[in-house]
N, C-alpha and C positions, 0 to 999 in steps of 0.2 A: 616533599610531597608536591609542591607547586611545580618544581622542575620536572618531576615524573609526569604530571598531567600535561605540562607543556610539550614534553617529548612525545606523549601519546597523540596529542592533537596534531603535531607536525607529521608524525608517522601516518596518521589517518589521511591527512591531506595529500601526502606523497603517494599513498596507495591509490587514491582517486586519480591523480595525475598519471600514475604508471598504468592503471587499468585503461584509461582513456587514450593516452598518447603512447601507443605501443611503438617500441623501437623498430618493429617490423612493418614496413609499409604495406598497405593493402594491395598495391599494384606490383606486379612482377617486375624485377629490375631489368630483365631481358625482354625486349619487346616481343620477339618470337613471331610465329605465324600460326594461323588457324589450321587445325588438323583436317578440317572439312572443306575449306575453300582456298587455302594457301595465302589468304589476305594477311598483310602485316598488321599486327596489333599496334595500337597507339600508345605513346608515352603519356604520363600524367598531364603534361602541358599541351597536349594535342586534343582539343575538344571535338574534332570532327571524326575521329576514328574510334572504333570500338576498342575498349581496353581489357586486357586480361588482368585478373587480380587473384590473389592468393586467398582462397576461401578460408583456410585455416587462420588467417590473420584478421577475420572479421572481428570487430571490437566487442568486448563485453560491455553492457551498460554499467556505468560506474555505480557502486553502492548496492548492486543487486545480486541475488543468488538465483540459480537455476532451479525451477520446480518441474520435475518430470511429471507429465500428464498421465492420465489413465482412467480406469473405471472407478467409480466410488458411489457410495450411498450418501446422498445429502439428506438433511433433515434433522430434526431433534430426536435424540435418543433418550432424553430425560422426560419425566412426567411434565406435561404441559400445564405448569402452575398458573399461567395467565389465562388459560382457556381460549387462546387465540386460534389454535390449530391452523397457523399460517405457514408452516414449514413441514408438511408431511413427508415422511421418508420416501425417496424414489431413487432409482439407479440412473446415473448419467455418466457421460465421459467428458473429461476436461482436457484440453490440449495443453502441451508443455508451454511454459511461460516463465518470465523472470519477475521477481518481486523484490522490493527493497528489503534488505536484511533487517532493518529496524524501522521504527516509525520515524517520519521526518521530524527533525529536531528544531528547536528555536534557532540554533546556529544556521541550519540549512535554510530556514525561512528568512533569516536576516539577509542572507546573500540576495535573495529575491527582492526584498524590500529596498536594499541599498542600490541594486541594479535599477529598479523602477524609479527611484528618486533621481538617479543620474541620467537615465536615458528615456524617461517617459514623461507624460504630462502630469501636472500636479493632481489632476482629477483621478488619473489611473493610479498614481502613487498612493493616494489616500485609500484606495480600495484594497491595497495589498496589506495594510496594517492589521494585525489580529485585534479582535475586540477584547480589550482588557476588562470591560464591564461584566464579563461572564463570571468574574470572581466576586462581584459585589453582592452583599446580602444584608438586609436590615437586622438580621438576627445572628450574625457571626462576625468574627474578626478576620475573616479571610480577605478583606479589602486590601491588606498589605500585599497580596500577590498581584493585585491589579497593577501596581507600580513596579514590581520586581520580577514576576515569573517569566515574562517574555524579555524584558529589557536588561535585567541584571545578568552579566556574563556568567555568574555562578550557576545559572540555569540553562546555559547553552546546550548541554547534552541531554536536556529533558525534552520530551515530545511537545511539539507546538500544539496549542489548543486555542480556542477562540476563533477558529477559522471555519467558514461556511463551506458547503459543498461547491458553491459557485467559485469561491476563492481558491480552493484547492484544484479545481478544474483549470483555472487560469494559471496557477503555478505549474501544473503539468505541461501546459502549452509552452510556457516560458522555458522550462527545463529542456524540453525537446529542441527548441530553437538554439539555446545556448550550447548544448552538447554537440549538436550537429554542425553549428558554425565553427566550433573548435576543431572538429574532425576535418571539415573542409579545409580550414587553414593549415592544419597539420600536413595534409596531402598536397599543399601548394596550389590549390585550385582557386580560381577567382569566384566572384559572386554572380557570374552570368548563367551558370547552369541552373535549371529548374530543380525543384524538389524531386520530381520523378527521375530526372537524369542522374541526380546524385544517388538515388536509391539503386538505379541500374548499375552504377559503378561501385556499389558497396561502400559508399562514403556517407551514408546517412542511416542512423539507427531508426527503427520504427518508433512511433510516438510513445512517450511516457504518458500514462493515463491512470485513472483509478481502476483497481481490479474490479471485475464484476462480482456479484455476490457468490456465484458458484466457484469462481477462482479463489476468492478469499476463504470461503468455507473449506474448500478442498485443501488449500495450503495450510490452514490452521489445524485441521485434523491430522495431516501428515502420517497416514497409516503405513509408512514404510516399515517393513519388517514384521507386519502382523498377518502376513498371508502364508498359507500352505503352498506347496509346490504346484497344486492345481489351481492356484489363484483364489481359493476361497479364504475369506478372512477368518483368522483365529478368534478375534474379538474386535468389537468396535471401540471407540474412544469417547468418553464423556468430555474430556478436556484435551488440549494439544499435547498430552503426555500419557504414558502408560498408567493404568490404574484408575480407580474411581475416586481417589482422595485428592486433597489439595496440598498435602504435606509430603515432603521428601521421606521415603521409607528407608533410605540407605545411608550408610557411611557416617562421616563426621557431621554432615549437615542434616542428619536424621531429625525429623520433626520441623524443619524449616519450611516456610511457605514456598510454593513453586510459582507464585505470581503475586502481583500487587493488587489487592482487592479489599473490599470491606468485609471483615469476618462476621460481623453481626451488628446489631443496633448500637451505634456509637463507637464501634471498634474498628478503626482504620489501620492499625499497625501492630497491635499486640502490646504486651507489657515490656517496658524497657529493661535491658540487662539480660535478655535471654536470646537464644538463637532463633526463637520463633518470631521475634520482633524484626520486621524488615526495615525499620528506620525511616519509612516514608509514609506520611499521612496524606500526601497529594501524589501526582504522578512522579514516578521514579526515573532515574537516568535510564536511557535506552540501553539494552544489553545487560541489564543488571541481574537477570535470571537466566537459567539455562535455555538454550534454543531448542526448538522441536526437531524432529527427524529430517526436516528439509533445511535446517540451519537458519530458521527464522526466529527472531527474538520477539518476546512480548505479544504473541498471538492470542494471549488470554490476559486480562487484567491490564493495568497501567492506564491506557486510554482505549476507548472504543474507537472504531475506525470507519470512516466514510467508504462506501462502495458506489459503483456506477449506477446501480439499478434504481428505477422508480419503484415506489412501494405499492404493492397490491397484496391483500391478504391471501389471494388464491393464485399467486404467480406459479406455484408448483404445478398447477393444472394446465397452464397455458404454454409455458416455454418449451423449447425443444429439449431432447435428451442428449444432444451433442452441443457442448459449449452453451448451456442455457443462459439467457439473460432477458430481463424485461427492460426494453428501451423506452417505452411509452405506455399509454393507457389503452392500446389496441386490444380489443376483445373484452375489455373490462373498464369501460369509460367512467370518468368521475361523475357523470350525470346520474349514474346508478347508485351513487352514494349520497345524493342530496345536494350536489353542487351544480351550479349553472354559471356561465360567464355573464358578466354585465352586458357586454355586447360583442359583436364579432371583431371589433377593432381594438379591444382591450383584453387580450387573452392572458395577460399576466395578473389580472385583477379578479379576485374571487367575489362573487356577489354576496353582499351582506343583507340579511333579511331579518325582520322582527318576527317572522312567522316561525316560531320554534317548533311547531308541530311538524314542519317539513324537514327539520334537521335530523339526519340519521348517522353521520359519521364524519370523522376528520379527514378521510381519504380524498386526495385530489392530485392533480398532475404535477404539483410542486413538491411532493414528498419524496425523499430519498432514503434509502436503507442505510443503516449503520450496524456494524457487527462487533461482537466481542464484548466482554465485560470490561469495566474500567476500575480505577482506584476507588470510586464511590459506589460501586455495584456489589451486590452479594454474589456468591459463587455461581448461582444458577445461570447468570448471564454470560459466564465464561465458556459455556458449552458452545462450540462453533455453530451449532444448528439454530441457536436462538437469533432473533432478529427484531430490530426496532426501526423507527423512522423519525425524521425531523424535516421540517421545511428547508429547502435547499439554500435559502438565504439566511438561515439562523445559525448560531454558533453556540458552543457549550464549553465549559471547562473540563469536560470529560471525554470529548471527541477530538481525535486527531486523524492521521491518515498515513498511508504509504502508497507508493506508485507501483504499477506493474507494466509489463511490456511483453508482446508476443515473442516467442522464441523462433528464430530462423537460423538455418545453417548448421552449426555444430552443437552437439549435445555436450554439456559440461556437467553432467550429474556427478555429485560428490565433491564438487569444487566450490569455492566461494563465489565464483562468477563475478568477481569485482567487489564482493562484500567486504566491509571494513574489518569486522571483528574476526572473521575467518582468516583474513590476510594477516592480521596482527598475531594470530596464534599459529601462523605458519601452515594452515590447512589448505593445501592446493591439490586439486585432483588433476588427472590427465585429461587432455582433450580427447574426445572420442566421437567418431563420426556416427551420425544417425544411420 
């Protein structure tokens, strides 16, 4: 068993390297001439001339799958049990993008921490370490996970938790720099070119970042195959799979749960010895349940996930209907919710007052949205339209994340797009021009 797991780990790492370091160079081997000016194209080592490059060789972002954009209805389809009415149904269009096939794992995060320890200041290194105290409780024995969940290699394939919105934003920046440095070195380029010049030459992927709320919700619903020929939807989806239930209705796995979540009061896993028991009472290994129609794993249950948006209860009224996002408190300032800054020079400090009569809400400019149900949530929160919030410098043992990236160049719909699990299963689609 250990040998099998070791082989799978090696295969996954090899797939990342293969996806990133394509044997086909971005630049055309023959310099050639422009069809419109007759000017000679430059070779990779010539920084002063324009270079022709093979668009079909633009690299896939490693570990990601392609999500084909389109029209969708965002919002909650279920009864609003919390009475928040903060995600009313509305029709929007979301552009195509890439998203990590799975949640970022402890192993993925350890790469970042070890890199920071080697190449950064001690102060920055300390900010990269997940908060193990999210597991502590005076009334449970879950403290054992504080020492083991992140650090123990046995949990390497589990989603990282205990990381704040601010930490995962820094991780995304680091990932962008590391991947693009490797691309630049692969093409034999020096470090004198600017970021913009590298982009122009096709030797720099767009930035890795948190998906915005609309992208995440759209990707989770994955309503591929639910449309008639006239593009009307046959039915909506309560969860990221067909049907309104949380159990598999088909085949040998009939009755098994389709996600890792809390079934009811005190029931995190089911009874041992039956197919219904998922064997996990905390987050499960990524990829342990079937993917949705976009090829994304664990878009319901396991851990909730940070998204880019600042939280406002009425965002659906303010944002655009094309690639909607709420970047800040514009048009719905925090002052309207009972908050004021201490002073103009301390905009990260919320005023603390003893006048409780003026207190109206928790909403402020440091709240960020997180989506999806987790291992410790009931089924209601697994509906893609539900939304919650947490302060951007706080962490939880039930919130993780995955990265996204805009899609440019070639459409790879139906392929793994660099994803690990699809690659291991041999699922590769054909490259197709947009």
